[in-house]
N, C-alpha and C positions, 0 to 999 in steps of 0.2 A: 611708498612716496619719496624716498630717497632721492633716486632718480631725478624726480619731477623738482625736488627743490635744487641740485645740484644744474638743473639746466636755468632755471627760474634766477640762480645766483651768479650767473654767467652774462645773464641778458641786461646788457645796459639799462634798459629801463628799468627793472630794480635792482640794481646794484647799490643805491644808496638804501634798500631794508635789508635788515641783518633777520634772515629766516632761518637763523639756527646762533642762539644768542646764547648759549650751551656750550657748544664747540668753540665760537668765538671768545667765547670768556676762559677758555680752557687755555688755547694757544695763546691768548694776550698775558694771562698769568702765567707761561713759562710751563704748560703742565703736559702730559705725557698721553693722556686719556681721557673718554668723555665718558661718562657713569650716566645713563638715561633708566635706567632701570634696575629696582633695586626688593632682592629677597629677605624680607625680616625673618630671620630664624629664631625668632624671640616671643613672649605675649606677656601679657600685664604691663607691669608700669615700663618697661624698656620699649618694648614696639610703640606705644602710644606717645612717649615722649621722644623716639627718634623721629617719626612721622611729622608729629608735631614740628618739629626742629628744620628738620631740614626742607619739609614744605616753608617755614616764616623765608629759610632763606631764599629760594627762590623767588618766592611773591615780593620780600624786600628788593633783591639786586634784580627781578627782572620781571616786576608787576603781575606773573601766571607762579601759580600753584602745581601747574600741569606737566612742568616740565621733567621732571622724574616720575617716573611710577612705583608702584613700592607693591610689593604683593605679596600678600601674610599668609603665616602657614595657622591652622584653626583648629583645636580637634574639637569633638565633640562637645564634649566640658565645656572650653570657653564659647564655644558657640549658643550652648546650653545657659550659662550664663548672660549672655546678651553683651560680649564684650566690649569693650570703648574702641580697641585696637582692630575690631575685622571692620567697625563702621567706616574707620577711619580711611584704611588702604583701597585702592584701587580696586584690588582683585585679591581672593583667597585661594588659598585650594586646602580641603579637609585633609589631616590627618588623624592618625590613631590615638584613639585615646588615652589615658591610663599617666602611669608613671613618665618620666620626661625621657628617658631612654627607649622609649616608643615612638616620642614624636622632636620635640625640641634642642634634647642633645643627641638624638639618632644622626651621627656624619652622615653616613652611606645616605638616608633618605633625605637630609637638604640638599646634597650632592645632588641626586638624581630630580630633584624639584627644579633647582637652580637652572639644571642644564633640556628640562621638560619647557620651562615658562622662559627659557632665555635670555636670563638676566645678565646686566653685566656685573653686577656686584651682589656680594652678601655681605647682610649685619649685621653684628652676633648675638650686640647688648652684653649682656653681663650675667652670670647662672648657666645654666643647660651648657651647650659648648661651646662657650664662647671662649673656654680655656684651653680648649681640645686641638694640640698640633695636630693632629689628624685632618681638621677642616680646612684649614688654611692649604695646610701643603697639597692634599685634595681637591680643591678649588681650582688650584694654581694648575696642577697638571691638565684640570677639565678648561681651561682660558677662559679663568671667569675669578674677577677680584673678589678679594678679604679685605673686607674693610674692617684694617684690624695691625696688628704685627706678623710678620713670617713667621712660619715655622718651627725655624730651629731658634730663633729669640724667643718665643712662644714657650717653648719648652724650657731653654735656658731659662730664665725669668719666670714662668710662672710657674715653676716647681721649688719650695721655698727655700730646699735643702740649696740647691743649685744658683737661686736667687744670695742666699747669703754669702757664697763662695765669690761670687761674682763682686757680691759688695766690699768681702774683705779684699779681693785682686782691685778693686777701685779706690782704696784706702776710705770706705764710706765705715765709720762705728761699728763694730758690732757687738751685743748682747753674747757675756759670754755662751757659748754653746756645746754640743756635740761635735762640731766641725773647728769647732777655731784655732786661728791661725793659717788655714787652708788657702789658699790661692794657684791660679790656673791661667794657661793659654786655652781658649775654644778649640775644639775640634774644627775643622773642615767643614764638618755638618753644622757645626754653631753649638754645640753641644756640652757640658762639663764631661773631661776623662774621667770614663768610669772606677779606675782605681781612686783617684782621687775624690769623686762624688762619693765609692763606698765606704770611705773614711768616716765621712761625717753621717752615715747610717747606725741607728741601734736597732739590733736584728732579732733582740729578745728580751725578756723582763731582768732576766741576769746582766745582760749586757748594759743594761739601761740604768741598775744600781751601782754597778763597777763607775759608770762616767759620772753620774752623781754626784759622788764622793767628789770629784773633781769641781764640779759646777756648782755647787752649792745648793739649802734649798732656802726658799720655796722654787720650786720647778716644773715647767710646762711639757708636757709630751704633746707633742704635733705631729700629725700627718703631714708630710709633704703636698699632698693633691688634696689637701681638706681645706675649709674654708665655709666663709658663713654662718661660724658658731660650731658646724662640723669637724671632728677629728682634732680636737682639742680638751684637755684635760689638767688641772694642774693638783698638783700632789706637794706636801709638805712634810714628810715620812718616808720611807721606804717602803714599807707595807701600803699605803696611798700606792707609791709609784706604781709595783707590781700592777695594782687594779686599774691604774687609768693607762697604763702600756696594754693592758688585755682589752681595756674599752676603745681605747683609738684603734687597734690592730683589728677590733671588731665594725666599728664605724665605718671606717673607710680602707673595704680590702683591699689586697693589692700595692696601697702606700707605702711608699719608702718613711719609715718615722725616726725624727730625731729630737734631741732636748732642749729643751733652752732657759737658763734661768729666767726667773719669773721678778721682773721691776716694780718694786711697789709707789705706789705715790706717784705714777709717771701719767702723763698724758699724751695723748694717740694725737700728735700732728700728721701731715701726710701731703704730700706735694705732687700737684697737679702735672705732670710734664709731658710734653709733647714733641715725636720727633719727624725726619722724614726719609724720603729713599734714599737722599742726598750727604746724609750725615750732619745735617742740625739738628739739634737739639736746643730745647729750652722750657723753661718752669712759670707757669701761669700763677705763681701766689701758693697757695697751700689750705689747708682747712683744719679746725679741732675735731676731732672726732671722739672725745673722749665720755660724752655720757652712754654709755655701754649697758645693755644685761646682756649676762653671760654671752661675753666678745661679739653682739650683737647692735650695733649703731642704733641709738633711739634720737637724740639731738645733733645737727652738725652745725656749724658755724665757721666764718671768714672772714677777713685773716685771722689765722690765730694768733691773737694780741696777749698769751701768756709767755710766748718766748721772745728774748729781746733782739734787736733787731740785726745787730750781726750776727748771731746764733741762728738765727734764722734765715740770714743772706747764705749762710757756708749747708743747710738744711738742700735749699734749692739747688746750689754748686753740688753739693754733692749726688745728689739726685741726679741732676744733667751728667754729670762722670758717668754714673753707673749708666745710663740712658746710653751714653754717646760710645761707651765702652762695646757695647753687644749690638750697634747699628739699629736700637730700637726705631719702631715705624708705625705711626698713630698714637692713642694717646692711651696714658699708664698714670699707676698711680703709685709714688715710692711712700713707704708709710715707714714711721719713727716712734719711738718711745723716746718723751724729753722728760727731765727732770727738772722743774724748776725750780728747787734748792738747789741743785750745784751748774743749772743752763749748761748742762750737757743734751746729747741726742744720742741713738744708738737702733739701726737700722734694724726693723722689722721684718718687712715683704715689699715686695713690688708686685702690684697685679696689672695684668699686661693686657688691660681693656677700659673702660669706659668704668666711673664707679656707680652706684646709686645718686650719690649725693653732689655729683657735676653740675647741677643749676648753681650749687653756692658758688662757685666758683665762675661761672654765668654772670652771677650779679655783680660781683665785685668786679671783673675784669670787663664785662662787656662783649665776649668771647663765645660764639654757637657752640658749642662741644660737637655735636654730632654733623652739623655744619664744616666745622674744621677737620671732625675724619674724614669726609667726603673729600674736600679738599687733598688733602694728604693721598686718598686713597684713587685721586685723577692724576697725580705725580706733579701738584704744585709744591712748589716750595716756599716753608714755613716764611720764610721773607716776604713773599708774594701774597700771600693771604692778609684781603683788608682787614678781619678780627683783631688779628693779631700786629701787624702795623701801628692801627688806632691804640694799640695796648698800649704799645711802647714810644705812642707819642707821634708816630712820622705819619705822612700823607698817603691813605689808606690806598689813593689810586695811582701812586706810584707806584715800579718795580725798581729798586733797590737790593742789594743784598746788606744781612747784616747778621757780626758776629756775636753772636746773642751772649756768651762768655764774655766779652769785652764790654758788654749795653746793657745796662742796667735799667726797665721800666719808670715811669714815672708812682710818686709814692701813691697807694691805694688810699680812697678818702672817706670809705664808707665801710658799713657791716651786715653781714647777712646772716642771720640765723633759720635755721630750716628743724623741723618734725615730720617723722615716719607717720602717718596714720597706718595700723594694722586692724587685720583681723583678730586681735588677742583679748584675751581676758585677765584683766589686772587683779581680779580677785584670784583667782587660779592661779596663780605664778607666769601670767600670760599666757596661757597654752592658747596656741591657735584654733578658732572654730570656721567654721562653715555656714552657708548658708547664703537667704536670699538679701538685697539689697535695694529698701524700695526706694530709699532716693538720700541723694547729698544735696546739702543746702551749704553754698560756701559763699559768701557773701567777698569778690576780690577786691581792694582798691590800689591806688597806685605805689603803695608800698609793700604791700602785700599778696601774693598772689600762690595760685597750688593749680596741682592736676592731679585725676583720679583714672585710674585704671575700670571703673565702674562707671557706669551712667545708669539713667532710668532704669528702674525693675531689674537689674543687673542683681549679681550674684557673686559669691568666693567660694568655687567648689573645690573638694576636698584633696585636688592633686595640686592647685594653685598656691604662688606665695603669698603669704598672710598680708604684705606692703599692698595696700591699692591706692592709698595717698601720698603725697608729697606738698607739705605747705612752706612757702618762702616770707621772709619779711625782712626789708632793705631798709637801714638807717644810717645816719651822719657818725652814728657807733654802737658801739655792742648793746649796750642799754636802750636806745630807739630800737634798734632791730629785738632788743627782747622782748620790750613790752606791746609791739606792733604783733609778734607774733603769739605774746598771748591773749591779746584781745583779739587775734582771728579763730585761737582754738574756741575760746568763749563761746563764739559765735559759731560755728561750727555745726551742724544740725547732720546726724546720720540717722535713718530709721532704714529698720530691716531684723532678721533675725541673728544675726551676727553681735558677736561683745566687741567693744572697742575699747583700750585706754585714751582715748581724749581728756575725760576726767581729773584723771591720774597726772597727765599730761599739763593740763590747767594750772594742778599743784604745784607739779615737780619743775616747771620752769621760774617759780615763783619762790623757791625754797633759798635760803640766806646764803647755800654756797655756791647755788649756779648765779645769783645775782651779784655774788661776790666774784665769780671766775675763782674758787678757789677745790674743786671737785679734782678727783683723778678717774681714772677707766676701772676702781673699785667701787666707787663709791656709789652708783646706782642698785650695786648688788645688796650693798652693806642696809642703803634705806630699804630695797623692799623683803629682806631678813629680817629686819628690824618692824617691818611694817610700821615705818615711820610717818608715810605717808596716808594718810584717813579720809575718808572721805570727806568733803568740804561741806555735806549738809550733816547735822547730826544725828545721833539715834531717832530723837522722839521727831525731829521733819520725817526721816525715812520712814519710819513706821507708819505715823498719821497719813501720810498720799499713798502709802502701799495701802491701807486702810480704805481711805479714798477709792481709787485705782480697781479695787477687789469688789467693794462694795457697788459700783455706779455697775460693775460688768457682770454682775449677780442680778442686780434688781433689773437688766436691759436683759437678761438670757430668761430670766425669769415672766417676764410682762411679752417677750416673743414667744414662749408656750403656750400661754393664759392663750394670746391671740390665735396661735394655730389651734387651740382645742375647741375656741371660739368658732372657729371657720369651718371647725369637720362635725360642728352640732355638739360638742362634748362640755357644753355651758354644766350640766348638771355636775358633771363631774369633780369641778373646781368648791371644793369645801370652803369651810371655814380660815382652816390651817392652809391651804392654799393662796387667798387672798392677802391671810395675815402677812404670810411669808415676804408680801412685795411692799408692805411697808414696817415690818421691823423682825430684823433678824438677828442673828447673832456670828459672828467671824473671830478667825485668828488669825493673826500676824505673827510668824515666827523671822527674828531675825538675830544675827550672831548669835545663835546657841539659846537665846531667849524666846520667850513667850510672851504675847500681848491679846487680850481679848476684850472684843468690843460687843456693844451694846448700839445696833445700827437703826433709827428711826427715822423715816422721810418725814417729813411734812408736806413736802409739794415733789413733785415730777423732778424737780431741780434741787429741793435742797433735803440733804441730808444730815442729822445730826448723831456724833459718835460719843458716847458714854465709857470713860471709863477711868477705876480707880475713883470712883463720883466724883467726875468731872467731865462736862460735856463740851463738843465746841462744833459750832453749825457753818454747814458748807454746801456753797452754791457752785453746781455743776453744769457744764455744758459741755457736750461732746460736738469736735470738729469733724469735718468730713474726712481726714486722713485718720481718725480713732484716737487721736491725741485729748486731751481736755483740759478746761480754763477752771480752775479752782480757786474760788474768790473766800478766803477766810476775814472776815471783820471790811478792812480797807487793803490786805492783800489780794494777790492774784498771782498764781502760777500757772504757768505751762506745765503739763503734766502727761508724759510719754512711760507707759509701762508695759510687760509681758508677762504672763506668765511662765515660770520654768518648770 
């Protein structure tokens, strides 16, 4: 169709019509290349968000969601789980299942599919191969655009040792670590000189102990190529340090290892940075991700209100200096540890990719982050991207250069709080679970929205990330956003075989420390260890409703067995004990290592009496089509869902 388009465009009768609006847009915005077909080399939440965001941009800008074609990679595990991203894509290529080295982290496979599908670009998302420098390098060699930073820049910043050396070079405050004081000039390949890099490495448990004497305890042992809670251990003395080093060495094989002083009572603040191929760089405010469980973020929010304005402004400028130093392209995140007591901050790391929590930034800035990544990949300067111009208070329809180091964006007048929804069991230390998801009911509103990677009759398989949902709430201030998020969590209903911590999160967000914003990065781990957050329902309520659920289930199964016997002409086999078992029976409930014994009597088919310790409670029970129960005791009705484990 391309030759036909060119002929029609040259025709005087058609000159007034724009038959290639995407190409015209890129040209108008001073871009270098048009991207029409994208391979999404990721799955789950990342793939869902990317397709939705970029489609929303094309529909908003051009009135069509079909200007860009999305090709997905899909494992048998994701197909069997009825993964939402496969439905959203225009087409998919089935890839081997199992661990991600077979599929979404397999660079050779990604490049081969990109070539076969004749895509213009690859969007890597987060996790998997998103931080593997081999991917952008190999794609470039094959004439395919990588929607992210160049390989040399990724190698330098994605490696935690290299990133800390570069941060020191850019005069960004650093935490005491095994590479204290090291600075460098990048090689022609954009990497850290090997001799300088090696000086920051810790090569053995003995070496770690020797360096720890200078750094001091408590100390963190970190794998340079780790992430997502992997390859990181805490040590408070020499013996723990030896064990921690061995664990990190085993957990991330082949990765360089370094030591970093652990900062207590610190907040995890991060800056959303963006850079283009022309050397422009800017900061889109930031996020507070201090609510963490074993270094995994649970709640996120923005803008960070804990830091003083002048200190936070310097955090933004420091992040911009670092990304300008290495010629960063695309979206990335500079992470800091901030001390509210001293109003000081230290560099933690730079993630050369989009973060899971980027919608918080979208909510407070109005900048569509995946669409911005696409603009940068098409060679459009930052100062010509409409969302960014609008954020800076400038006419989004115009083109004009902006010195982002000299100009500040207008004050942000809203706040966003977010919560990750995971398939984890809070009763077993947030252990990941897998299984079917029958339904997810979430009521969005003007100030609260969310997205999920699993739809109706979906599933979380054993190789999938435990996060399958993300909810965001916006308000004029932090407290309004917090209340809105809590209300949304209270009304989120997830049915299936998995376990999830939503009830726990409802209680967590209502704690005094979170409400008053006095938390730190170790706060949640302390709550979990002390079991400070207990179920909202008391023991008596839990036990009683468990008895109702089990009694109804027993009566239902026994009734069905009796009917089947009668249908087979076996009525004579139903003795008095069998019929009595339908109307009166004993059951036990064990909860929190205590046993509760009930005598259950059915007064009617839908009325059950529960006797325990000389007292009796009567409950009317009605089953719903989805298997849940409405239980009425006196004037109180409860919607009851349960499952035998």
